MARVEXKE-400430 format. One record per atom (N, C-alpha, C, O): atom name; x, y, z. Coordinates in steps of 0.05 Angstrom, whole numbers. Layout:
% MARVEXKE-400430
CA_X_Y_Z
...
% end
This chain:
% MARVEXKE-400430
N_195_-838_546
CA_211_-815_538
C_214_-815_507
O_217_-836_495
N_212_-791_496
CA_214_-787_467
C_243_-791_457
O_262_-787_472
N_245_-798_431
CA_270_-804_419
C_289_-780_420
O_313_-784_423
N_279_-755_417
CA_297_-732_417
C_309_-728_445
O_332_-720_447
N_293_-733_466
CA_304_-731_493
C_325_-753_499
O_346_-748_511
N_319_-777_489
CA_338_-799_492
C_364_-793_477
O_386_-798_487
N_362_-781_453
CA_386_-775_438
C_403_-754_451
O_427_-757_452
N_390_-734_463
CA_406_-713_475
C_419_-723_501
O_442_-717_507
N_404_-739_517
CA_416_-751_541
C_440_-769_534
O_460_-769_547
N_437_-785_512
CA_458_-803_503
C_482_-787_495
O_505_-794_501
N_478_-765_480
CA_500_-748_473
C_514_-736_497
O_539_-737_499
N_499_-725_516
CA_511_-713_539
C_526_-733_556
O_547_-728_567
N_514_-757_558
CA_526_-778_576
C_550_-792_562
O_569_-799_576
N_548_-797_536
CA_569_-813_523
C_584_-797_501
O_609_-799_499
N_570_-782_486
CA_582_-768_463
C_602_-746_472
O_625_-745_463
N_592_-728_489
CA_609_-706_497
C_635_-715_510
O_656_-706_503
N_633_-734_530
CA_658_-744_542
C_678_-756_522
O_702_-753_524
N_667_-771_502
CA_684_-783_482
C_698_-762_466
O_722_-764_461
N_683_-741_457
CA_695_-719_442
C_716_-705_459
O_738_-699_448
N_711_-700_484
CA_729_-686_502
C_755_-702_505
O_777_-691_504
N_752_-728_508
CA_776_-745_513
C_792_-751_488
O_816_-751_488
N_777_-757_466
CA_791_-766_441
C_796_-744_420
O_814_-746_404
N_779_-724_421
CA_782_-703_400
C_780_-675_413
O_766_-657_403
N_794_-672_435
CA_792_-647_450
C_799_-622_433
O_788_-601_438
N_817_-625_414
CA_825_-602_398
C_802_-593_379
O_803_-572_368
N_782_-611_376
CA_761_-605_357
C_734_-601_371
O_713_-597_358
N_734_-602_398
CA_708_-601_412
C_692_-575_407
O_668_-575_409
N_707_-554_400
CA_693_-528_394
C_688_-525_364
O_682_-503_354
N_689_-547_349
CA_685_-547_321
C_664_-568_312
O_658_-569_288
N_654_-583_330
CA_637_-606_323
C_608_-599_332
O_603_-593_355
N_590_-599_312
CA_561_-596_318
C_548_-623_323
O_557_-643_312
N_528_-623_340
CA_515_-648_347
C_485_-644_350
O_476_-622_358
N_470_-664_344
CA_441_-663_347
C_428_-688_335
O_441_-708_330
N_402_-686_330
CA_388_-708_316
C_368_-695_297
O_349_-682_305
N_374_-698_271
CA_359_-685_250
C_357_-705_227
O_376_-719_221
N_334_-706_213
CA_332_-722_189
C_308_-741_188
O_286_-733_197
N_311_-764_176
CA_290_-783_173
C_283_-797_199
O_301_-801_215
N_258_-804_203
CA_250_-818_227
C_230_-803_243
O_232_-779_246
N_211_-818_254
CA_190_-805_270
C_200_-790_294
O_188_-770_302
N_222_-800_306
CA_233_-787_330
C_243_-758_323
O_242_-741_341
N_252_-754_299
CA_262_-728_292
C_239_-707_289
O_244_-683_292
N_214_-717_285
CA_191_-699_284
C_177_-699_312
O_158_-684_315
N_186_-715_330
CA_173_-717_356
C_148_-733_356
O_131_-730_373
N_144_-750_336
CA_120_-766_333
C_124_-796_340
O_106_-812_335
N_147_-803_351
CA_152_-831_357
C_135_-840_381
O_129_-824_399
N_128_-866_380
CA_112_-878_401
C_122_-907_403
O_143_-914_393
N_106_-923_417
CA_114_-951_422
C_117_-967_396
O_134_-985_393
N_101_-959_375
CA_103_-973_350
C_129_-965_335
O_138_-981_318
N_140_-942_341
CA_163_-933_328
C_189_-948_336
O_209_-947_322
N_188_-962_358
CA_212_-972_370
C_220_-999_358
O_240_-1011_367
N_206_-1008_337
CA_214_-1034_325
C_236_-1032_305
O_247_-1052_297
N_242_-1006_295
CA_263_-1003_276
C_273_-974_276
O_257_-955_280
N_299_-970_272
CA_312_-945_269
C_305_-926_292
O_298_-902_287
N_305_-936_316
CA_298_-920_339
C_316_-929_363
O_321_-953_366
N_325_-910_379
CA_341_-917_402
C_364_-897_405
O_366_-879_389
N_380_-901_425
CA_402_-882_431
C_420_-876_407
O_432_-895_396
N_421_-852_398
CA_437_-845_374
C_436_-815_371
O_420_-801_383
N_455_-805_355
CA_455_-776_349
C_473_-772_324
O_486_-791_314
N_473_-747_314
CA_489_-740_291
C_511_-721_300
O_508_-705_318
N_534_-724_287
CA_557_-705_291
C_563_-693_263
O_566_-708_244
N_564_-667_261
CA_569_-653_236
C_595_-639_237
O_601_-624_255
N_611_-643_216
CA_637_-631_213
C_640_-615_187
O_627_-621_167
N_657_-594_188
CA_664_-580_163
C_678_-600_145
O_688_-620_155
N_681_-594_120
CA_695_-611_101
C_723_-615_109
O_733_-638_108
N_737_-595_118
CA_765_-597_126
C_768_-615_150
O_786_-632_151
N_750_-611_169
CA_752_-628_194
C_744_-657_188
O_755_-676_199
N_724_-660_170
CA_716_-687_163
C_738_-703_151
O_742_-727_157
N_754_-690_133
CA_776_-703_121
C_797_-711_140
O_811_-731_136
N_800_-696_162
CA_821_-702_182
C_811_-722_203
O_826_-740_211
N_787_-719_213
CA_779_-737_235
C_753_-751_231
O_743_-765_249
N_741_-750_207
CA_716_-762_202
C_716_-792_208
O_698_-802_222
N_735_-806_197
CA_736_-835_201
C_741_-843_229
O_725_-859_240
N_762_-833_243
CA_766_-841_270
C_743_-832_289
O_736_-847_308
N_730_-809_283
CA_707_-801_299
C_684_-821_296
O_671_-827_316
N_680_-830_272
CA_659_-850_267
C_665_-876_282
O_647_-888_293
N_690_-884_282
CA_698_-908_296
C_693_-905_326
O_683_-924_339
N_699_-882_337
CA_694_-878_366
C_663_-876_371
O_654_-886_392
N_649_-865_352
CA_619_-864_355
C_608_-893_356
O_591_-899_373
N_618_-910_338
CA_608_-937_337
C_617_-953_362
O_604_-974_368
N_637_-945_375
CA_647_-959_400
C_632_-950_425
O_636_-962_446
N_615_-930_423
CA_600_-921_447
C_581_-943_455
O_574_-960_439
N_573_-943_481
CA_553_-963_491
C_529_-962_473
O_519_-941_466
N_519_-985_467
CA_495_-986_449
C_469_-980_464
O_450_-970_453
N_468_-987_490
CA_445_-980_507
C_452_-955_524
O_475_-949_529
N_430_-942_532
CA_435_-918_548
C_411_-913_567
O_388_-912_558
N_417_-911_592
CA_397_-905_613
C_374_-924_611
O_351_-916_615
N_380_-950_606
CA_359_-970_605
C_344_-971_579
O_326_-988_576
N_351_-954_559
CA_338_-955_533
C_354_-975_515
O_378_-972_512
N_340_-994_503
CA_354_-1014_487
C_369_-1001_463
O_364_-979_455
N_388_-1016_452
CA_404_-1007_430
C_386_-1001_405
O_365_-1013_402
N_396_-983_389
CA_381_-976_364
C_380_-1000_346
O_401_-1013_341
N_357_-1007_336
CA_353_-1028_316
C_352_-1016_289
O_334_-1000_283
N_371_-1023_272
CA_373_-1010_246
C_361_-1028_224
O_369_-1051_222
N_342_-1017_209
CA_329_-1033_188
C_346_-1033_163
O_366_-1019_161
N_336_-1049_143
CA_351_-1051_118
C_354_-1024_104
O_373_-1019_89
N_334_-1006_108
CA_334_-980_95
C_341_-957_114
O_339_-934_107
N_349_-964_139
CA_352_-943_158
C_382_-936_164
O_387_-919_181
N_401_-948_150
CA_428_-942_155
C_435_-914_145
O_423_-904_127
N_455_-902_158
CA_465_-876_150
C_449_-853_159
O_453_-830_150
N_431_-857_179
CA_415_-835_189
C_429_-821_212
O_425_-797_217
N_447_-835_226
CA_460_-823_249
C_490_-829_246
O_499_-845_230
N_506_-816_264
CA_535_-819_262
C_548_-793_254
O_538_-771_260
N_570_-796_240
CA_587_-772_233
C_582_-764_203
O_581_-781_186
N_578_-738_199
CA_572_-728_172
C_589_-703_167
O_595_-688_185
N_596_-700_142
CA_605_-674_132
C_581_-657_127
O_562_-666_115
N_582_-632_136
CA_558_-615_136
C_546_-614_108
O_522_-617_105
N_562_-608_88
CA_552_-606_61
C_539_-631_51
O_518_-631_39
N_551_-654_56
CA_540_-680_46
C_515_-687_61
O_497_-700_49
N_512_-678_86
CA_487_-683_100
C_464_-669_87
O_443_-681_82
N_467_-644_80
CA_446_-629_67
C_442_-638_38
O_420_-638_27
N_463_-647_25
CA_462_-655_-3
C_445_-680_-6
O_431_-683_-26
N_445_-698_14
CA_428_-722_12
C_399_-716_12
O_383_-732_3
N_391_-693_23
CA_363_-685_23
C_356_-666_0
O_334_-666_-11
N_375_-649_-8
CA_369_-627_-27
C_384_-630_-53
O_378_-615_-72
N_403_-647_-55
CA_420_-649_-79
C_439_-625_-81
O_451_-621_-102
N_442_-610_-60
CA_460_-587_-59
C_468_-583_-30
O_456_-594_-12
N_490_-567_-27
CA_501_-564_-1
C_494_-538_13
O_499_-535_37
N_482_-520_-1
CA_476_-494_11
C_446_-487_5
O_433_-500_-11
N_436_-466_18
CA_409_-456_13
C_406_-448_-16
O_424_-434_-26
N_385_-456_-29
CA_381_-448_-57
C_382_-418_-60
O_374_-403_-42
N_392_-409_-84
CA_395_-380_-88
C_378_-370_-111
O_380_-346_-119
N_361_-387_-123
CA_342_-378_-144
C_315_-390_-139
O_312_-410_-125
N_295_-378_-150
CA_268_-389_-147
C_265_-417_-160
O_252_-434_-148
N_278_-421_-183
CA_276_-447_-195
C_290_-469_-179
O_281_-492_-179
N_312_-461_-166
CA_326_-481_-149
C_308_-489_-126
O_307_-512_-118
N_294_-469_-114
CA_275_-475_-92
C_253_-493_-102
O_245_-512_-88
N_242_-488_-125
CA_219_-503_-135
C_226_-532_-140
O_208_-549_-140
N_251_-538_-145
CA_259_-565_-151
C_264_-583_-127
O_269_-606_-130
N_261_-572_-103
CA_267_-588_-79
C_242_-601_-68
O_221_-587_-65
N_243_-627_-63
CA_219_-640_-50
C_213_-629_-23
O_231_-626_-6
N_189_-621_-18
CA_182_-607_7
C_187_-626_31
O_197_-617_52
N_180_-651_28
CA_184_-670_51
C_213_-672_58
O_220_-676_82
N_231_-669_39
CA_260_-669_45
C_268_-644_60
O_286_-646_78
N_256_-622_53
CA_262_-597_67
C_252_-599_96
O_265_-589_115
N_230_-612_100
CA_219_-616_127
C_239_-634_143
O_243_-630_166
N_249_-654_129
CA_266_-674_143
C_293_-662_151
O_303_-668_173
N_305_-645_135
CA_332_-635_141
C_330_-610_158
O_351_-598_164
N_306_-601_166
CA_303_-578_185
C_288_-586_210
O_281_-568_226
N_283_-612_215
CA_268_-620_238
C_287_-625_261
O_310_-617_261
N_277_-640_281
CA_295_-648_302
C_305_-626_320
O_292_-606_326
N_330_-631_330
CA_341_-612_349
C_372_-612_346
O_384_-633_342
N_383_-588_347
CA_413_-585_347
C_421_-581_377
O_412_-562_390
N_437_-599_387
CA_445_-598_415
C_467_-577_419
O_467_-562_439
N_486_-576_401
CA_508_-558_403
C_519_-552_375
O_520_-570_358
N_528_-528_370
CA_540_-521_344
C_558_-497_348
O_551_-474_342
N_582_-503_359
CA_601_-480_365
C_608_-463_342
O_609_-438_344
N_612_-475_319
CA_620_-459_295
C_596_-445_282
O_599_-424_270
N_573_-457_284
CA_548_-446_273
C_544_-452_244
O_524_-442_232
N_562_-467_231
CA_559_-471_202
C_535_-489_195
O_521_-483_176
N_531_-509_210
CA_508_-527_206
C_482_-511_210
O_463_-513_194
N_482_-495_231
CA_457_-480_238
C_453_-457_219
O_430_-450_214
N_473_-446_207
CA_469_-425_188
C_453_-435_164
O_436_-421_154
N_460_-459_154
CA_445_-470_131
C_417_-477_141
O_397_-471_127
N_415_-489_164
CA_388_-496_175
C_370_-472_177
O_347_-472_169
N_381_-450_188
CA_364_-426_191
C_357_-414_164
O_335_-403_161
N_375_-415_145
CA_369_-406_118
C_346_-421_106
O_329_-409_92
N_344_-447_111
CA_322_-463_100
C_297_-458_116
O_275_-458_105
N_299_-455_143
CA_276_-450_159
C_263_-423_154
O_240_-418_161
N_278_-405_141
CA_266_-379_133
C_245_-382_112
O_230_-364_107
N_243_-406_101
CA_222_-415_82
C_227_-405_54
O_246_-391_48
N_209_-415_37
CA_211_-408_8
C_211_-378_4
O_200_-363_20
N_225_-369_-17
CA_220_-341_-26
C_190_-336_-30
O_176_-355_-39
N_181_-312_-25
CA_152_-307_-25
C_140_-313_-53
O_117_-323_-54
N_153_-308_-75
CA_142_-314_-100
C_137_-345_-104
O_117_-353_-115
N_156_-360_-94
CA_153_-389_-96
C_130_-398_-78
O_114_-415_-86
N_128_-387_-54
CA_106_-394_-37
C_79_-388_-50
O_60_-404_-50
N_77_-364_-62
CA_52_-356_-76
C_45_-375_-98
O_22_-384_-102
N_66_-382_-114
CA_61_-401_-136
C_51_-428_-127
O_32_-439_-139
N_62_-438_-106
CA_54_-463_-95
C_25_-462_-84
O_9_-480_-88
N_18_-440_-70
CA_-8_-437_-59
C_-29_-436_-81
O_-50_-449_-80
N_-23_-421_-102
CA_-41_-418_-125
C_-46_-445_-138
O_-69_-452_-143
N_-25_-459_-143
CA_-27_-485_-156
C_-44_-505_-139
O_-60_-519_-150
N_-39_-505_-112
CA_-54_-523_-95
C_-83_-515_-93
O_-100_-533_-92
N_-89_-490_-94
CA_-117_-481_-94
C_-131_-492_-119
O_-154_-501_-118
N_-118_-489_-142
CA_-130_-499_-167
C_-135_-529_-165
O_-157_-539_-173
N_-116_-544_-156
CA_-118_-573_-155
C_-139_-582_-134
O_-155_-600_-140
N_-139_-570_-110
CA_-159_-576_-90
C_-187_-571_-100
O_-205_-588_-94
N_-191_-549_-114
CA_-218_-542_-125
C_-226_-564_-145
O_-249_-574_-144
N_-208_-571_-162
CA_-215_-590_-183
C_-222_-617_-171
O_-242_-629_-179
N_-206_-627_-152
CA_-211_-654_-142
C_-234_-654_-122
O_-251_-672_-123
N_-234_-635_-104
CA_-254_-636_-82
C_-280_-622_-88
O_-302_-635_-87
N_-280_-597_-96
CA_-304_-582_-100
C_-318_-589_-126
O_-342_-586_-129
N_-303_-599_-145
CA_-315_-604_-172
C_-318_-634_-177
O_-341_-643_-182
N_-297_-649_-177
CA_-298_-676_-187
C_-307_-698_-167
O_-317_-719_-175
N_-304_-693_-141
CA_-311_-713_-121
C_-340_-722_-125
O_-345_-746_-128
N_-358_-704_-123
CA_-386_-711_-125
C_-394_-722_-152
O_-409_-740_-154
N_-383_-710_-174
CA_-388_-720_-200
C_-380_-749_-203
O_-394_-765_-215
N_-357_-756_-193
CA_-348_-785_-195
C_-366_-802_-178
O_-374_-824_-187
N_-374_-793_-154
CA_-392_-810_-138
C_-419_-814_-151
O_-430_-836_-150
N_-430_-793_-163
CA_-456_-796_-176
C_-456_-814_-200
O_-476_-825_-208
N_-432_-816_-212
CA_-430_-835_-235
C_-424_-864_-226
O_-422_-882_-242
N_-420_-867_-200
CA_-414_-893_-190
C_-384_-900_-193
O_-376_-923_-190
N_-368_-880_-199
CA_-339_-884_-202
C_-326_-880_-174
O_-314_-859_-168
N_-330_-899_-157
CA_-324_-896_-128
C_-294_-896_-123
O_-285_-882_-105
N_-278_-910_-139
CA_-249_-909_-136
C_-240_-881_-144
O_-223_-869_-130
N_-250_-870_-166
CA_-243_-843_-174
C_-252_-822_-153
O_-237_-804_-147
N_-275_-827_-141
CA_-285_-809_-120
C_-266_-809_-96
O_-260_-789_-84
N_-258_-834_-88
CA_-239_-836_-66
C_-213_-822_-71
O_-201_-809_-54
N_-203_-826_-96
CA_-178_-812_-103
C_-181_-782_-102
O_-163_-767_-93
N_-204_-772_-112
CA_-209_-743_-112
C_-209_-732_-84
O_-198_-711_-78
N_-222_-747_-66
CA_-223_-739_-37
C_-194_-739_-26
O_-187_-720_-11
N_-179_-760_-32
CA_-152_-761_-21
C_-134_-739_-33
O_-118_-727_-18
N_-138_-733_-59
CA_-123_-712_-71
C_-130_-685_-58
O_-113_-668_-53
N_-155_-680_-53
CA_-165_-656_-41
C_-152_-653_-13
O_-142_-632_-6
N_-151_-674_2
CA_-140_-674_29
C_-110_-666_27
O_-101_-648_42
N_-95_-679_9
CA_-67_-673_7
C_-62_-644_-1
O_-44_-631_10
N_-78_-633_-19
CA_-75_-605_-28
C_-82_-586_-6
O_-68_-566_-2
N_-103_-592_9
CA_-111_-575_31
C_-89_-574_52
O_-83_-552_62
N_-78_-597_59
CA_-57_-597_79
C_-33_-581_70
O_-21_-566_85
N_-26_-584_44
CA_-4_-569_32
C_-9_-539_34
O_9_-524_41
N_-34_-530_29
CA_-40_-501_30
C_-37_-491_58
O_-26_-469_62
N_-47_-507_78
CA_-45_-497_106
C_-15_-495_114
O_-8_-475_128
N_1_-514_106
CA_29_-511_113
C_41_-487_100
O_57_-472_113
N_35_-482_75
CA_45_-458_61
C_35_-432_74
O_50_-413_75
N_11_-432_82
CA_1_-408_96
C_15_-403_122
O_17_-380_132
N_25_-424_135
CA_40_-422_160
C_70_-419_155
O_86_-415_174
N_78_-420_130
CA_107_-419_123
C_123_-441_138
O_144_-436_151
N_112_-464_136
CA_125_-488_146
C_125_-510_125
O_106_-511_109
N_146_-526_125
CA_148_-548_105
C_130_-572_113
O_129_-580_136
N_116_-582_93
CA_99_-605_97
C_115_-631_98
O_131_-636_80
N_113_-647_119
CA_130_-671_121
C_119_-694_105
O_98_-692_92
N_133_-716_106
CA_126_-742_95
C_96_-747_100
O_86_-741_121
N_83_-760_80
CA_54_-763_81
C_43_-775_107
O_21_-769_116
N_59_-793_119
CA_50_-807_143
C_45_-788_166
O_29_-793_184
N_60_-765_166
CA_59_-747_189
C_45_-721_182
O_42_-704_200
N_36_-717_157
CA_27_-690_149
C_0_-682_163
O_-4_-659_170
N_-18_-702_167
CA_-43_-695_180
C_-38_-690_210
O_-48_-671_222
N_-23_-708_222
CA_-17_-706_251
C_-4_-679_257
O_-11_-666_277
N_15_-670_241
CA_30_-646_246
C_12_-620_241
O_20_-599_251
N_-10_-623_227
CA_-28_-600_224
C_-36_-588_250
O_-37_-563_252
N_-41_-604_270
CA_-53_-595_295
C_-34_-575_309
O_-44_-559_325
N_-8_-575_302
CA_10_-556_316
C_13_-530_301
O_27_-512_311
N_1_-527_278
CA_3_-502_263
C_-16_-481_273
O_-40_-487_277
N_-6_-456_278
CA_-24_-436_290
C_-46_-426_271
O_-68_-419_280
N_-41_-426_244
CA_-60_-415_225
C_-76_-439_214
O_-65_-455_199
N_-101_-441_221
CA_-120_-462_211
C_-113_-490_219
O_-128_-509_212
N_-90_-494_232
CA_-80_-521_236
C_-100_-540_251
O_-109_-560_240
N_-106_-533_276
CA_-124_-550_291
C_-151_-553_279
O_-163_-575_280
N_-162_-532_268
CA_-189_-532_256
C_-189_-550_231
O_-207_-567_229
N_-170_-547_213
CA_-170_-564_189
C_-163_-593_196
O_-173_-611_183
N_-146_-597_215
CA_-139_-624_225
C_-165_-639_233
O_-169_-662_224
N_-182_-626_249
CA_-206_-639_258
C_-226_-642_235
O_-240_-663_233
N_-229_-623_218
CA_-247_-625_195
C_-240_-647_176
O_-257_-662_166
N_-214_-650_171
CA_-206_-672_153
C_-210_-699_166
O_-217_-718_152
N_-206_-701_192
CA_-213_-725_206
C_-242_-732_203
O_-250_-755_197
N_-259_-712_206
CA_-288_-716_203
C_-295_-725_175
O_-313_-741_170
N_-280_-713_155
CA_-285_-721_128
C_-280_-750_122
O_-297_-764_110
N_-258_-760_131
CA_-251_-788_125
C_-265_-808_142
O_-265_-832_136
N_-278_-799_163
CA_-293_-817_180
C_-323_-813_177
O_-338_-824_192
N_-331_-798_157
CA_-359_-792_153
C_-376_-817_149
O_-400_-818_157
N_-364_-837_136
CA_-379_-862_131
C_-389_-876_157
O_-407_-893_156
N_-376_-869_180
CA_-384_-880_205
C_-410_-867_216
O_-423_-878_234
N_-417_-843_205
CA_-440_-829_213
C_-462_-826_193
O_-484_-817_200
N_-457_-834_169
CA_-477_-832_148
C_-475_-856_130
O_-453_-867_126
N_-497_-864_118
CA_-498_-887_100
C_-509_-881_73
O_-522_-860_69
N_-503_-899_54
CA_-514_-896_27
C_-505_-871_13
O_-483_-860_18
N_-522_-862_-5
CA_-515_-838_-22
C_-512_-813_-5
O_-499_-794_-13
N_-526_-813_19
CA_-524_-789_36
C_-496_-782_45
O_-491_-758_49
N_-479_-801_47
CA_-452_-795_56
C_-437_-777_37
O_-420_-761_45
N_-443_-780_11
CA_-429_-764_-9
C_-438_-734_-7
O_-422_-716_-10
N_-463_-730_-3
CA_-473_-703_1
C_-463_-690_25
O_-457_-666_25
N_-461_-705_47
CA_-450_-695_72
C_-421_-688_69
O_-411_-668_80
N_-407_-705_54
CA_-378_-700_50
C_-374_-675_33
O_-356_-659_39
N_-390_-671_12
CA_-386_-647_-4
C_-392_-622_11
O_-380_-601_7
N_-411_-624_30
CA_-416_-600_47
C_-392_-593_64
O_-385_-570_68
N_-379_-615_74
CA_-355_-610_91
C_-331_-601_73
O_-316_-584_82
N_-329_-611_50
CA_-309_-602_31
C_-312_-572_25
O_-292_-558_24
N_-337_-563_22
CA_-342_-535_18
C_-335_-518_42
O_-325_-496_40
N_-341_-529_65
CA_-335_-514_90
C_-304_-512_94
O_-294_-491_102
N_-290_-533_88
CA_-261_-532_89
C_-250_-512_69
O_-232_-496_76
N_-260_-513_45
CA_-251_-494_24
C_-258_-465_34
O_-241_-447_29
N_-280_-460_46
CA_-287_-434_55
C_-268_-424_77
O_-261_-400_77
N_-258_-442_94
CA_-239_-434_115
C_-213_-425_101
O_-201_-405_110
N_-204_-439_81
CA_-180_-432_67
C_-183_-405_53
O_-165_-388_54
N_-206_-402_39
CA_-211_-377_25
C_-211_-353_44
O_-200_-332_38
N_-223_-356_67
CA_-222_-335_87
C_-194_-327_95
O_-189_-303_99
N_-177_-347_98
CA_-150_-342_106
C_-134_-329_83
O_-117_-311_87
N_-140_-337_58
CA_-127_-323_35
C_-134_-293_35
O_-116_-277_30
N_-158_-287_40
CA_-166_-259_41
C_-153_-245_65
O_-144_-222_63
N_-152_-259_88
CA_-139_-247_112
C_-110_-241_107
O_-101_-221_118
N_-96_-257_92
CA_-68_-253_86
C_-64_-235_62
O_-42_-232_52
N_-86_-224_51
CA_-85_-207_27
C_-74_-220_4
O_-61_-207_-13
N_-79_-247_1
CA_-69_-262_-22
C_-89_-263_-44
O_-83_-270_-67
N_-114_-257_-38
CA_-135_-256_-59
C_-157_-237_-51
O_-164_-234_-27
N_-168_-224_-70
CA_-191_-205_-66
C_-216_-217_-77
O_-238_-205_-74
N_-215_-241_-88
CA_-239_-253_-101
C_-260_-260_-79
O_-253_-268_-57
N_-285_-256_-86
CA_-307_-263_-68
C_-318_-291_-75
O_-337_-300_-62
N_-306_-305_-94
CA_-315_-331_-102
C_-312_-351_-79
O_-294_-350_-63
N_-331_-370_-78
CA_-329_-392_-59
C_-315_-417_-72
O_-313_-438_-59
N_-306_-413_-96
CA_-293_-435_-111
C_-263_-430_-110
O_-253_-410_-120
N_-248_-448_-97
CA_-219_-444_-93
C_-204_-439_-120
O_-184_-424_-120
N_-213_-451_-141
CA_-201_-448_-166
C_-198_-419_-175
O_-179_-411_-187
N_-219_-403_-169
CA_-219_-375_-177
C_-198_-358_-163
O_-191_-336_-171
N_-188_-369_-141
CA_-168_-354_-125
C_-140_-359_-135
O_-122_-343_-129
N_-135_-380_-150
CA_-109_-386_-160
C_-97_-363_-177
O_-76_-353_-171
N_-112_-354_-198
CA_-102_-331_-214
C_-98_-306_-198
O_-80_-290_-203
N_-115_-302_-178
CA_-113_-278_-161
C_-86_-278_-146
O_-73_-258_-143
N_-79_-301_-135
CA_-54_-304_-120
C_-30_-300_-139
O_-10_-287_-132
N_-32_-312_-163
CA_-10_-310_-182
C_-4_-281_-190
O_19_-275_-195
N_-24_-264_-191
CA_-20_-236_-198
C_-2_-222_-178
O_9_-201_-185
N_1_-232_-155
CA_18_-220_-135
C_48_-228_-136
O_64_-217_-121
N_54_-246_-154
CA_81_-256_-158
C_97_-234_-172
O_88_-224_-193
N_120_-228_-162
CA_138_-207_-174
C_155_-218_-197
O_160_-204_-216
N_163_-243_-194
CA_181_-255_-215
C_164_-260_-240
O_145_-276_-240
N_171_-245_-261
CA_154_-246_-285
C_153_-274_-297
O_131_-283_-305
N_175_-288_-298
CA_175_-315_-310
C_157_-334_-294
O_143_-350_-305
N_159_-331_-268
CA_142_-348_-251
C_113_-340_-252
O_95_-357_-252
N_108_-314_-254
CA_80_-305_-255
C_67_-314_-282
O_43_-320_-282
N_82_-314_-303
CA_70_-321_-329
C_69_-352_-334
O_58_-361_-354
N_81_-367_-315
CA_80_-396_-319
C_51_-406_-314
O_36_-394_-299
N_44_-428_-327
CA_17_-440_-324
C_10_-442_-294
O_26_-454_-279
N_-13_-431_-286
CA_-20_-430_-259
C_-23_-458_-247
O_-21_-461_-222
N_-29_-478_-264
CA_-32_-506_-254
C_-6_-519_-247
O_-6_-539_-232
N_16_-509_-259
CA_41_-524_-258
C_57_-517_-232
O_64_-494_-227
N_62_-537_-216
CA_79_-534_-192
C_86_-561_-182
O_100_-564_-162
% end
């Protein structure tokens, strides 16, 4: 059973009755779910995940006023709940895993990920937020939210970046992916700069994944999960997921200098898939097969003058 299912069962079996019995006057004001850091919040937990920060647990979210009144006693009651549930062992908390579950004030929960308590209201505020943090504070599942305050912020974030910010990010990633993959990868390999070539390949992969998430209007998660989560994206997700896997395992099918030429062919094919989607979404009219040439085309579609005139490489 996955961690999210365990969390919800644990809440229904233990959390709800505790709230009903001990905090009945607040039962229609407390939101509950499991959101945040951890593989189980993304649905990617497996047997390897169970060695730390995994097991029966959930989050309770309160307004600031309610947190000041019942936050501490509610946390004490949460900690007094049975540690095991339905045969699932108690949660094992690592040195860096404390504070992921339990009772939170809504604003402080979001602040730990964004440095702010509400949805950003300017393009610059959006640009300053780490994307993996946005992925983390909008993942998981909300089991109940009678007031809707936690979910209102969540939905505002899930609506994704303002379009101008999305365009700026896509343009910048196209420039970077072209430079590392289409241009510098083979040059580094031909010079015998194999560490630089490996880094160029890795940088290309990261930028390509970022572009696909942006094209899907979804936040790219922590690096450990970004390739795996590609497969679930409807736009280019499964195709690019498989192509990137082929790219990094190419050495198993080719030897010597030939592997670099085969990799550059696949890099070009991946770039071509992205370029086709850029045209499909009317983000670029360029006929170039070089991703770098599409960056300025995308930037021209930005309405915010300050953002449009910013260096296309900077993001």
